[in-house]
N, C-alpha and C positions, 0 to 999 in steps of 0.2 A: 475634967476632959476639953468640955464642948466650951467651957469658957477658954481655952487655952487655944481649940483650934481658931477659933471662928478669929482673934488678932493675927492669928499665926499666916491664916487665908487674905486679910488683909491686907499683912504687910505684902506677901506674894504678888498680891494683883500689883500693890503703888508701885512694887516693882518693876513690874510687867508694863503695865502702864505708862510710869513716869518717861521712858524716852521717846514712846509716840506722841508724847503731847507735850514735849518740853517746848518746841519751838513754835508751839502754839502762839498766834497773837503779835510773831516777828516781823511778818508784812500787813498789820492789820493797821492800814490808814484810815484818816481820820475823814479823807474823801476820796469816791474811787476813783479806778485807774483806768484808763482808757488807751490803747494801745493803737496805735495809726500804724496803717502800714505805706511802705514806699513803694516809686514807681513799678509798673507791672503787679503789682499786689492786688489783696483781695482779705476779706476776713475769714472766709472758710469755703473750699470746693465742696460740693454736696455732703458740706457737713463732716464732712472727714480730716480732711486735708487743712490746718491752721495753718495761716502764715507766721504765725509766732512758733509753730510746734506746739511743744509743751509746757512755753512760759504760761500762759494761762493757769493750768493747771496748779504750776508749781509757784505761783501767786499766790491764785485762791486757798489752797493746801494749808496755810498760815495765818488766812483771817483776811487778806484782801478781797476787795467787789472788783470786780474785773469786767469790761467790755472791749470788744474788740471791734475799731468803727470801720465800716465798709467805704471807701471814695473812691474816685475813678482811676480805675487802670492806669489809663495814662490821661494826663492833661497836666492845665496849667495849679503851678501850688497855690495862686488867684481863686481856680474855680472850685479845686478839691479844699480849700480852706474853707469856704463858704459850704459846702458839703459837708464838711464836718462841723464847723459851726451849728447848721439847722440838724446834722443828728442832736448831736447834745441838743440841742432846745425839745428834743424830743425826753428827755431822760431827766426825772423828778428830783433828784439830788440838785444841791445848792452849787457847788463847786465840783471839778474834776481833776484829776494829775492827768496829764495825757506824756507818757513815753511813745518816740516818734522814733520808726528807722528812717532810715534814708531820704526820699524827699517826705517823707512824714513832719521833717521835723519845721523846712519852710512852711508846709502847709497849717503846722500846728500853731506858726507864729502868727501867719495869716488869721488863724481861727481866733486866737487872743487880741487883734487887733479889732477882729469884729462886737467877740463875746467878753472882753476881761473880766468882767463882774464872776463869770462861771470856770476861769481857769484858776486852778492854786498855782499849780508846776507844770514844767513841760521841760523834759530829758531826750536832750537828743542824741540818738544810740548811732553812730557813723552819719550821721546827719547830713545830706548836702546844704551847708551853710552858706559858702560861696563860692557853691558851682563844681560841675569835675571837670575834669581835663578829657576826660572819657564824651563828655558828651559834644565839648569843644571840639574833638576830634571829628567825632561824626556830623556835628553839622558842619564843620570845614568840607567833608568828603562827597554831602550833598546838596547840589546845584538846586537855589532854591528856586520854585515855578516850574521842575524839570521832571522828568516822567519818574526817574529814579525817586526822588522825594515822595512824590504822588504814588507810588507803590508802596514805597514803606511806611509811610503814612497811613495807608490801607490796610496791610498785611497789621499794624498794629492797633488800630482801629477794631478792623475783624475779631484780632485777640480777646480784646477787650470786653465786644460784645458775646463773646464765647464764655468771658469770665462771667459775666453777668448772668447768662443762662444756666451757669452751674453754682453758680450763689445766688441766685431771687434774689438779684438787685436790677438798677435803673440807673447806672450812672452814665454820666452820657461821656466819649471819648473825643481825643484830639492829641494824636501823636506827637503832630508836631508842637504844638503846644507844650507839651511836654517837656521835648528836647528843646526848645528857647528856652524855657525857664530854668532845665538844671544846667545851660552851659554856665560861664563864668559870667559874661556881661548881664546876663537872663537875670541871673541871681544878684549881680551886682543893682540892677535895676528895682531887682524886687526889694529889696537891704533898704535902699532908699529910699521906697514908698513908704517902707516902716519907719525910716527915722532907725537904721540899725540896730534896732533894740536886741542886746544880749549879745549881738556881734563886731567883735570891734577888726574896723576898718582900713586900720594903721599897723595890722603886724599879726605875728602868729601867736594868737593867745584869744585867753577869753574875756570877759567883763564881770562884773560885778554876779553876785549870785542873786541881789534880791534886783528887778528889775520894774518897774514905774510904767502902766498904758491904762492911759485913761484915769488916771488918778487911783486905780490897782494895786498894789503889790504881788509879782508874778516871780516866783523863784526859777529861774535858769538854771539848768542841767546839762552836760556832754559827757560823753565820753568815745572812743573811738580805738580801733585795734589795727597795726600796723602792719600785717603779715598776710601774705599772696596762698601759698602752699602751705595747710595744716594738716591735711589730715589723706594719706593718699587714697584711700575709699570713698571721698567726695569727689564726683565727680564735677563738682562745681568747679572747684581747684584751675584746672586746665586754662578754661576759661576764664577766670580771672589775670592768671598768669597773661592771657592776650592784652586785656584789657589795660593792666598794671602796666605794659610800655608805653602810657601813653604820661607815665610820671618820670618818667626817666630813672633819676637817682632818690629823688623827694617822697621819704615817707608818705604807704600809701595803703590803702587796704585789698585795692585790688580797681575799685571805682571812685574811691575818694579820696582826696589830698587829704593828711594826717590834718595839715595847718585848716584848712577848708569845714574842718567838723567841728570845729572849737566853737563853744556857747555858754555863755554865762561860766557859774560855776566846772570849770574842766576837772571832772574828777577822774582821768586817765588818757592816755594815748597811745600807750606800747602795749597792749594786752594782744598776746597772740592769737587771734584770728581776724579773719576776713571779712569781706560784706556780706556775703552769707552766714557766716558761722553765728554772727553779730542776733542773727533770729534764730540761733540755735538748730540750723537746716545744713544741708540737706538729712534731716529725720537725723539728726544728733550728732551726724561725723564731725568731730570738731575737733581740734588741738589739746593733747593732755597737758597743757600747760593752763591754759583761760577754760576755764565752764561759763558762760555766757547765761546760763541759770541763774550761778551764784550771784552774777554783775547785777539784773533785775532785782534780785530778792535781796538782797545787798541795796541800791537804791529805794526799793520800797522802805525797810527800815530805816533808811537814813530821812525818807518823807516822814515817816511814821515820827520819828524822834523831830523833828521841827515842828509837829502839830500840822502836817498837814495828811 
């Protein structure tokens, strides 16, 4: 009887545990993933609120090693890129897969230009790769050198300092530099300086997946949403509804036009999510049609299958 019971118990345990561990290893990339936040972003606030909400955990639970970088709340992409390079150089692993949201995308491309041998891939998520018309509008209504411009800059810098205090960081803040770098002319100047690596200067498309910087091959990917109102419980949707007016009839996610996000291998451009949904905020309030967490997990698996 005992000989019969032991195999039955083992079979039952296997039946229960198999679904739990069936996906383990799905996101286990060769190189760690570094999540890079966008403008007015942070790594964590008080160790409780993560810029990427529960995306780090959903990558880690099936094998990925994940870091969340902290760069300036507001500053130029050049300055943020140097900060990200400095952070990566403190980490022990040989290479990293950067997954970058919004301004995190040009920030990561600057980093790749500085330390190309440490970067295995860059994934742009609703990235500001050719500028934002919202930034163009804001720049247009702020008279350069005026009191209004100075006041807005002071507020942005003060918010950045507050985020520093809450997230135990000391990143320098420069609101005007952030605004300038995100305008169409500002991003064009950055792309000129970077040699338009991974970004197509002449059309609404991506480029080759393989991008060579300093003799190193780096994989470039991108995706974006093209929706604004996706969940009536999400209080960020009405704000994005206002900012989306800057684009007229051009498809956009509320802050960035679809064409301006394209970089490298374009995985998708019509996901039902807006700029905030792309990081699974606010706190998971999103469209029923697109799960941003699934996009991150799928991308990690794609990187894994490419030996990254």
